[in-house]
Every structure is written in C-alpha cells, then in structure tokens.
N, C-alpha and C positions, 0 to 999 in steps of 0.2 A: 504493500500500500504506500502511496506517495503522501507523506506527511508534510510536504512543503506548504507554507501558508498560502491561502487562496488570495488572488487579487480582489480588491474591492471595487472592480470596475463598474458594477451595477448599483453602487451606492446612490441613494436618492431616486432610484428608478422603481417602477411598479410593473409587474409582469403577470400575465394570465396565460395558463397552460391548459389546453383542453386535453382530455384523456390522461390527466395527470394522476390518476389513482393507481397506476401500475406501470410496469415496463419502462419504455423510453420516456413517457410523460412524467412519471414519478422521478426518474433519474434527472430529468431536465429541471423540474421544479426544485429538487434538492440542490442542484448545482447553482442555479440562479440565486437561490436563497443564500447559499454559502458565499456567493460573490457579492452580496450586499443588497440584493433586490428584495422588495416586498412582493410576495408571490401569492397568487390565488390559483386554485385548481378547480376546473369545471369538469365534472365527470358524472356519468349515471350513478356511480358508486364511488364517491371521493374518500371513503373511509381509509383507503390505503395511501393517501397523499402524505407527503412528509410532514412531520410535526412542525407546527409553527406557521404553516400555510393557511390561507383563507380557503375554506372548502364550500363550493356551491354545487348544487345538484341540478343537472339538466341532461336531457338526451339531445344530441345535436341534430336529430331529425325533427325536433319540435321547435319551430321558430319562436313562438311565444315564450316558451320556457328558456330558450337561449337568450333572448333579449332581456328577460327578467334576471337571469343569472348573471349576465354581464353587468347589468346595472348594479346588482347587489355586490358583485365582486369589486367593481371600481369604487363603490361607496366605502366598502370595508378597507380598501387599499388607500384611502385618503382622497379620493376624487380624481386621481390621475392614472393614466395608463401609457406606458412607453413601449412595452414589448408584448406582442401577442404570438404565442406559439400554437399553431393549429396542428395538433397531433392526434386527436381522436380519429380512430379508423377501425376498419374490420377487414378480415381476410376472406378469400374465396379460392376454391380449388376446382380445376376442371377445364376442359376445352369449351368451345362455344356451344357444343351440343349438350353439355352436362348440366347447365343451369337454366332454369325456367325464367321467364320474364320477371316474375316476382322477385327472384333472387338478384337479377341484374338491377332492378329498381332499388332494392334494399341496400345493396353495396354502394351503388352510385349515390344514393341518398345520404349515406353516412360519410363516405370518403371524399365526395366532391361537394355536395350541397351542404354538408356539415361545416366545411371550411367557409363556404359562402355565408352561411348564417352567422357564424361567429365573427367573421370579418365585418359583415354589414352592421352588426350590433356594436362592434368595438371601434369602428372608424371615426365616429364623432369624437370619442375620447382621445384616440391617437392623433387626430388632427390638432386638437387643442394642445396636446403635449408637444407636438412637433413645432408649433409656432414659437416656442421658447427654448427648444433643444434640438437644433439642427444636427442630423446624423445620429441621434440617439434613439429615434423611434423606428420600430421595425415590426414586420410580420414575417415569421418563419414557419413554413409548412414542412411536415414530415411527408416526404414523397417516397420513392423507392427506386432501386435499380431496375425494377420491373417496368419503369417508364421509358427506359432507354435500351434495354436488352431483352431479346425474346426469350422467355422462360417457358418450358413445357408445363402444361396443365395449370396455367395461370391467366387464361384469356380475360376473364372478368376483372380480376384484380389488376392486371396490367393495364386494361382499358381505363380503369378508375384512376390509376396513378399517372397514366399518360395525360389525363385531363388535369390532374393536380399540377403537373409540370407546366402545361400550357396556361393554366389559371395563374400560376405564380408569375410567369413572364408578363401576362396581360396586366395583372395588378401592379407589377413593378413599373410598367409604363404609365398606367393611369395615375399612380399616386406619387411618382417621383417628385413632381414640382410642389407637392404638398409637404415634402420633407419626410415621407414615409418610405423606408426601404423594404423590399419584399424579396425573399429568397426561399430556397428549400434545401433540405438535405435528402440525399438518395442513399439510404442504407442498403447494404446487401442483406443477406439473411441474418437477422438479429436474434439473439437468444432471449426471446420475450415469452410471456405467458401464452400468446397465440400459437407460437411455434411449438411450445411445450404441449399444448392440446392437440396440435396436428400430429406430432410424433406419437402421442399416446394412442391415436386412432390407427396408426400404421400397423401393418401385419408384423413387421420387425422393426421396432423403434430404434434399436441400436444401429441397424444397417441403414435406416433412413437418415439418422443423424450423421453417420459417417459419409453418406452421399452428399448431404448438405454442406458438411465441412469441406469435402473435396472439391465442391463446385467453386469455392472461393480460393484464389491463388494462395492466400495466406494459410489455407488449410484449417481454418476454424471459423466459427460463427462470430459475427460482430457483437460486441456487448452493448447493452443499453447505455452504459456510462460513456462509451466511445461516441455514440450518436449524440448524446446529450452535450458532450464537449464541442462537437461541431455546431450544434444549434446555438450554444452559448457564444461561440465565436462569431457566427453570423449576426447575432442579436447585439453584440457588444459594441460600445462606442469605437473600439479599435477597428471595426469593420465599417466605418462610416462612409467609405467610398464603394462599398460592395452592395449591389442590388441587381436583381434579375439573374441571379447565379444559382446553379444547382451544384451542391457540394457532395461528391460521392464519398461515402464511408462504407466501403464494400470489400475491403481486403484485396483490392486490385481487380475485382471481377469485371468492371466495365472496360478498363483500359489495357490490361495486361494479357498477353498471349504467351504463356510459358511453354517451353519444350517439356515433354514428359520427363519425369524424374527417372534417372538411370541407376 
C-alpha cells in the first residue's frame, strides 16, 4: 500500500459521484474525499458509499428522482458543485440476437440516459461554479474499452458505451465556453462486483477469469482504484486544459499488439 500523503488538490471543491455505492464509484468517491473534496454519492443503494460522504438515493432511470437527489446533494454539499462523475451503469452479455428489445431499452436507459439525466440536473450548479473557477469544473463519464474495441458477446453493452463516448465529445463541445470540461475514462475489464457476478454464473469461473486476465496485455484485470485514479486526474485542476478526451485504463488492451509469449 502507498502511504504517501494525498495531494489536497480538490480542497474547496464539491463532487457528486453516481453509482458510488460500490466498485469504481465507491473507489472514486473515497479518492476525491481523500484529496480534499466534499463528496456526495447518488446510488439506488448508497449504503456502501465511503464514510463521510453525503448519501442520496435515486435510480438514474427516474428523472424526477435524479433531479431531487441532485438538488439534495448540492444543498448538503454547501450549495456548490464542481465535479460530476457519471459512473452509474449496468452490464449486458450476448450478440445482437441474444437480447430482446426490452433489455436493449433497459441498458441504454441506465448507461446513456442515466448520464443525460444526471448531467441535465447538475449543469445549472456546474455553470454557477465555473463562473468563478475556470478549469476547475468538470464532468467525467465512466465509459469502456468496449466503445473502441470489438469484444465478443458484448453487442448491447458496446453499443451503450459507444454512445457514452460520443455523448462525452458532444458535451465537451457544447459546454467548453461555459468553463465546463467533459471527459471519460475507458476501463478494460475491471475487477468490480458486476464482473464478480458474471464469473459466478460461468460454467468454470476460474477458467473465465483466466481468459479475462489474458485478454489484457498486462495479464490481469484493472482495479477499481486504478480507474478511480484516472477519473480523479481528469477531474482535477491539474487537468484544466484537458477536455473531450477518452483516457484508456485497460492494461494496454486498446493500443498494444504483443507477440505471443515464448
């Protein structure tokens, strides 16, 4: 464990993390808090959010609930919002033949419209903060390597994350002159509760985990803490010139083509 003191680069800033009750979202909320931010977590079940965070309950598929939760969170954070991390999402397995329309609608509703709803509710607060803090206000989405690489049996999930990547770029263009930066991270296969549940359903969980490890050139899954570190970088004032960027945290999966080990 790295016991070096954390930088306090988020001191005086307020952050809202969706899907912060577990996995990447919880790791991100904890890291932002450790680096000085006041942090709120929005989740269907925020009980797993880090201690000391503001916890608000909402399902990102419910626009009314999201608007109320964002208002409540910002009020508890002191009336300001500098950082929105759109992380709530869900997975899907299969080819285009394997999921009915209802499942396509459900996953797109969570993974794409969920980001839209939270950003729409948060933007008035973000604009207000940006007026007095140029470069310090941002939106960061959790996207996926599935947006840029063809993965087998991930048609629906990949389509949703491809939309997240395009949404990120469009929002970056729309809100640049308002002083709001918009970026995303593209994790490879991350060791999260959803992957754990997927492995539990496999005929041979150990073999499936080994295959997922081998798919990434580093030979292992990405950790939630590693993705959180990338999100914190994009959201930090140190990245004040970074917008419209997708940062891969994928163990080299997107860009590397290694020769087989001998």
